[in-house]
N, C-alpha and C positions, 0 to 999 in steps of 0.2 A: 471490342465493344464499338458500336456504331454511334457517331454523333448525329444529332437531329439535323439533317441537311435542310436548313431553313430557307436558304436563298437559292432559287432555281437558276437565276442568272447572277453573274458576278457583280458585286457592288462597284460602283464607278469611283467612289471617293472615300477618303479618310478625313474625318472632321476632328479637329483638335479644340477642346474646350479650355477656357482660361482657368476654370476652377473645377474641383471635384465637388459636385453639388447635385442634389436631386432635381434641380431645375433644368438640368441638361436634357432630361427625358421629356419634360414638358415643352421645352423649346422646340425640339424636333417634332414632337407630336403636333404642335401648331403649324409649323412650316410645311410639314409633309402631309398634314391632314390625315394622320394615321393614329391608331390606337395601340397601346401595349397589349400584347398577346398574353393571356393567362396560361397557367399550367406549367408543365415541366420544361417547356422551351425557355421560360424566363427564369434561369438560375439566379440566385440571390445577387450575383455580381453583374448580371446582364439583363437589360430590358430589350425585348424584341418588339418593334413597331410594325404594324401591318395595316393595309387597306384591303378593300374587297378584291383588289387585283393581285394581292400577294405581299410578301414581306418587303418592306422598304428600308429598314435600318435596324442595326443592333447598337445599343448604347452600353458602354462598359463603365460602370459606376466607379470602380476602384482605379481605372486607368485614365479616366477623363477624356476618352476618345469615343468616336462612333464610326461605323462603316455604313455607307448608305448609297442608294441609287438616287442620284440627283440629276435634274435637268438644269439648263442654264439659268432659268428664273430662280430656282431654289438655291443654286450656288450664290447668285447675286444677293438674294435676300439674306442668306446666312452670313455672308462676308461683311455686311455692315453692322451686324449685331456685336455688341461689346463682349458678350460671353463666348464668342467664337474667336480663337486665336488665328487659325488658318485652316484652309482646306487643300488637300493634296490628292492627286490621282492615285488610285489603287494600282500598285505596280507588281511586277513579277520578280520573284527571287528563285534561287536555284542552288544546287550543290555547287560549291566553288569549282571552277574549271581547273584543269591541270592534271597532275599525275595520279589522282586518287585511286582510280580503279585499275592502275597498272600493277598487277600482282607481282610480288617478289616471293622468293622461296620461303616456305613456312619456317625453316630453320636458319634463315639468313642472319638475324640479329637476336641473340638470346634475350628473352623478356626480362631476365634478371638484370641485364645491363640497363634496360630502360628504367626499371624501378630504381636502380642505384642512382641514375641521373636525377631523379626527383626525390631522393632520400627516403624512399618508401621501404619500410620494414614490416615484417609480418610476425605473428606470434606474440606471446607475452601480453602486455597491455596496449599493444598498438591499436589505434582506432581503426574501425572498419566502415564507418558511416552509419552505424545502427541508429535508427530513430530520425534520420534526416531524409527529407524528400527531395529528390532531384528529378527534374523533368527534361527529357530529351526530345527536342522538336526536330523532326527529320522525316525519313521515308517510312516510318513505322518500325516494326520489330518482328522477328520470327518468334511467335508466341510459344512455340513448342520447343525452342532451343533448350537443351539440357543445362546449359550454363547460365541461363537467365531466368529470374523469377519475377513475373509480372502478376500482381494480384488482380482478381476480378474487378473490373471497372477502372483499372489504372492504365488502360491503353485505349485511345480513342482516335478515330479518323476524322479529320477536318477537310478531307478531300472528297467532294461529293461524288466524283466518278469512281472512287475506290472506297466504298463504305465501311470496310473493316480495317483494323490497324495492322493487318499482316503486311510485312515488308516484301514488296515485289521488286525491289531494287538491290538491296544489300547494305547500302550506306548507313541506314538507320540502325540496323542490327549491329553493325561494326561499332558505331559510336556508343550505343547502349552498352555493348560488351566492355568497352574501355572504362566506362563509368562503373558498371555494376556486375561484371562477369564474376562467376562463382570463385570462392577461395579454393575450391577443390574441383576444377573443371574436368569434363570428360576426357579432354585431350591430355591431361596431366600437367599442363603448364599454365600457371595462373597469369592472367592478363588484366583482370578487373582491379581498378584502383581502390574502389570502395564497395566490396562485395555485399555488404549488409545494408546498403541504402534501400529506402523504399523508392522503387523506380516508377516514374510516371512517363508514359510514352504518348506523344502527340504526333500523329501522322499529318504533316503539313505539306509534304512534297510527294508528288505522284511517282509512278513507276519510272518515269523519265527523269526524275530529279527536279521537277519544277513545281512551284507553288506561288501563291499570291499573298499580298499583305493582309487581306481580310481573313484568310485562313490562319495565318500566323498570329494575328492579333487575337482572334477568337481562341486559339490554342493557349496563348499566353494567359489570357483571362481565366480559362478553364484550369490551367496548371496552378495559378495563384489561388484560385478558389478551392483547389484540392489541398492546399497547404504547402506547395513547393517553395523551398527556400533558395534553390539554385536552378537556373534555366540554362541548358546547354544547347547552343544553336550553331550547328555547322552548316550554315547556309548564308546566302547573301547575293549581292549583285555588284558588278564592276563599277567603280567610281573614278572618274577622271581626276587627274592632278588639279588641285585648286577648287574642285567642285565641293560645295558645302555638304556636310554629313546629313543624313536623313532626319528631318525634324520630327516626324511622328514617332520613330523608334527612340529618339533621344528623350522626348517628353515622357514616353511610357517608362523607359529605363530609369530616368531621374525620379519619377514618382514611386516606382517600385523600390528603388534604393532607400527612399525615405520610409517605406513600409517594411524594410528588412529583407528584400528579395534581390538577389544578385543575378544579373544576366551576363553570360559568357558567350562570346561569338568568335568565329574563325576570321582571321584577317584576310585570307584569300591566297590563291596559288598562281597569281598572274605574272610573277617575276621570272626572269631568266638570268639569274646572277651568274657571273659578275657583270654581264653585259647590261642588264636592265633590271631595275627595281621598280615594281609597280606600287601605286598607292594602296593603302588599306581600303578594303571594300566596305560597303554598307551591309548590315548595320554595325559592324565592328568599329567603324570609324567614329561612332557616336561617343562623346566624352564619358557618358554614364554607363556604357557597356564595356566590359573588360575584354579587350581585344587580344587574341592569342596568336602568336607566331609559332613556326615550327623549327626545331633543330634536329640534326641527325644524331646518331648514337655517339658521336665524338664531340658533341657540343658545338658543332658548326651550324651556322644558319642554313636552313634548307634552301636549295637553289631556287625553288618556286615561291618561297614565303614573301608576302608583301611587306612593305616597310613604310615608315613615316617619311615621305618624301616631300610633303607640302605643308607640314605644320598643322594640318587639320585632322587627319586620321592617325591617331597615335597607336603604337603597339604598347601594351601594358605588361604582358608576360610572354614567356616562351615555354614550350614543352616538347617532348619527343613527338615527332610527326613523320618519321621516315621508316618504312618497313615495319609498321606497327601490327602486331598480332592481335586479333580479336575475333569475336563471334561472326558467323556468316550463316545466312539462310540455308537450311538443310541440316543443321545440327553440328556443323563442323567449324573450322577456323580458317582465317584468311589473313594475309598481310597486304596492306595497302598504305599509301602515303598521302599526306596532305595536312594543311592546317586544321582540317576537319578532325584529324586524329589527335592533334595537340589539344584542341578545345576540350574534349571530354576528359583528358588527363587533368586539366585545371579544374573542371567541374567536380571530378572525383576527389581531388585533393581538398577542394573547398568543403566538401562534405565531411572529410576527416577533421578539419578544423572546427566545423560546426558541431560535430559530435563531442570533440574534446572540450569545447567551451561553448555551450549553448547561447551565451551572451553575444557571440560573434554572429552578426547577420548584416546584410546590406553593406553599408559603407565600412563598418568595422571589419567585416569579413574581407572586403576588398583590401583594406589596409594591412590585414594580417598576411594575406597572400603576397602582396607586393613587398611588404617589409621583410619577409623571410626568404624572398627569392635569392637564388645563388647567382651572383655576378660572375661572368666569365671574361677574363682578360682578353681584350681585342674585339669583343662584341659591343656594338654601339646600342644605346637605348633606342635609337630609331629602328633598330632591327629586332631587338628582344625585350625592350622595355626595361623593367627592373631586373630582369634576368630569368633564369630557369626556375619554374615553380618548385617548391620544396614541401614535402609532407611535414606535418608537425612531429 
């Protein structure tokens, strides 16, 4: 499915509002001298503002933020208003750098060992994620892959240059497979943690693995509007030690937690352990986003996995992220490594908890995941948080 590519040029700024209120739309309407667009472009959670020269802003009612093209005068005018918390530049995010696309042999590590690490059992009354919606924000998905079921309308591109959700990279298909790969895959070896979830796919990264905040925010809003309870984001950007976490993502994640939506993100692959441990990247560094580190099949911290080195970017959980088998464009499977692979493990396990107990959402779901994590002797919270995620 193609998203309505509303903005021909990239918005320059992200605006954070103090409150979730209808007046946010009116405020921007006045400052930008623009009017809301009627019709399907304005989904219930989003208002699109436009002038005769084209789209100027999108206001997200349930997130309390806006993306907009602003000149210096408009920035100054907005900054002095009490209803505006802050204004930030629209920045670039990408697939975490590191070992991710360095393939390992398909039979290198039995998937059964990976499932055993996270306490995942199949058969009987074991949960499978049925009835739970999980959104994967990434490079899209191979819509024809035999191991993945994506219902019509549940895959959307937010990348204007690539108007369909088809995965031209591979990363998104792999992450989606870890969450929702079939219980009876064509290859014969199950790798999907929650095979019966309702999978939502938002293409926010292009074929080179790059995207921008406005695309990601629009996708977050779309996913929540579609009823997603869990958002899996294997993307980010490098954050220097001591640099504050990203304020727009923190505000969005905190508000979504209050609304019962959990955001899960990869901590990054910038470390070279034991020589060097890099700080957790954005947006995983945000306190209200559950940051996921990677371990290998022997419960050792992956050499590339970022850690809490500055007291700002915390690691909350760990999951298998080395030599992970999952779906790949073309209908087959592939093994790659990275905190990107650990993240959908946690998102999938979160769906199992949500199916088992529908009352678990948002903060309560976060607490269930961290409270049931398996501590590993010798591994520090700075590296794995509460421990290795465990299925219910």
